N, C-alpha and C positions, 0 to 999 in steps of 0.2 A: 441342317445345317445354314442355311437363308434362314430359318426364322430365328435362328437362336442371333444370329449377325442383326438382324433386324429389330430381335428386342435389345440388344447390347445399342444398337444405334438411337433406340428411342428414350433409355435408362441412362445412358452415360451423362448429355448434359446435366442434367438434373443431379446427377452423384456428383459430378464434377464441377456444379455452380458455388459461386464464392458463400451464398448461405450457406450449403452445405460443407463445404471445406470450413466455416468459418468456427473458430473454439469459443464455445460457451463461455460465459463467466466462471461457472463451477469447474470446468474442465480446466482453465486456464490457473484456479485457485490450487485445484487438486495438483497441477505440473508445478506451481512454486511450492505447495507444502511438501510435496516429495523431493523435491530439490532440496529444501532446508532441513528434511528430515535424515539426510544423509549422516552414516554412523549413527543412528539411533537403531536400538532392536526391542521387539517386544513389546512389555507393556508400557514401556517408556517410549516409543515410536506410536504404540495406539494414541496414548495420552496426548501427546505431541500434535498428531494429526487431527484427532479431533478437537483441541479449541484451534489447530490453525485454519480447520473448516470450517468453523464457526462464524456466524457474521460478527462477530464481538470485536470493535476496534484495539488494537492494541494499546497498551497502557502508556500514554506518553512519557516519555524519557524527565525527568526534572533538566529544569531550566540550566545552563552554564552559566557562570559569571560572563563570558562573552557575548551571550545570549541576550542577558537581559543589559547589558551597555547597548547592546544594538538597539533593542527594544526602547530602551530609555532615552536614548539619541534622539531616534526619529519621534518617539512621543515630545521632545522638550523642543521641537524645529518651531522657531519664533520666542523662543524665551533667550533673556540675557543679562549677563550680569549675576548680581545677587540672588534674582529670579530663578535663574538657570541651575544656579548651583545649589540652590534649595529643595528646588525639584528634581535632580539628578539626585540628589543624598536621598530622598525619600526614597523616591524610585527605586532606587539601587537595593535598599533594605526591606522591602516586603517580598515576601514569599511568592514567587510566581511560578512554582512547578507545578 
């Protein structure tokens, strides 16, 4: 019994260290994907998990008109009058999705 307690005393600090308890990036991704897969079953869940766990970045959502306006306003800093009006018109017509 004393040997068992001595062994536990030696191993416990290693097992309880922050490095051992820290979640790896893959574990974190798995946790997130599992949460997002709630309600999916069978082949649908398998396909979802495969896509979710791959390193492919998610497709960017198309830019909303409000997002375009914010970006164009930021880019138009320093422009005034007709110059700004022309710039904003051109900027808002561009497809920025």
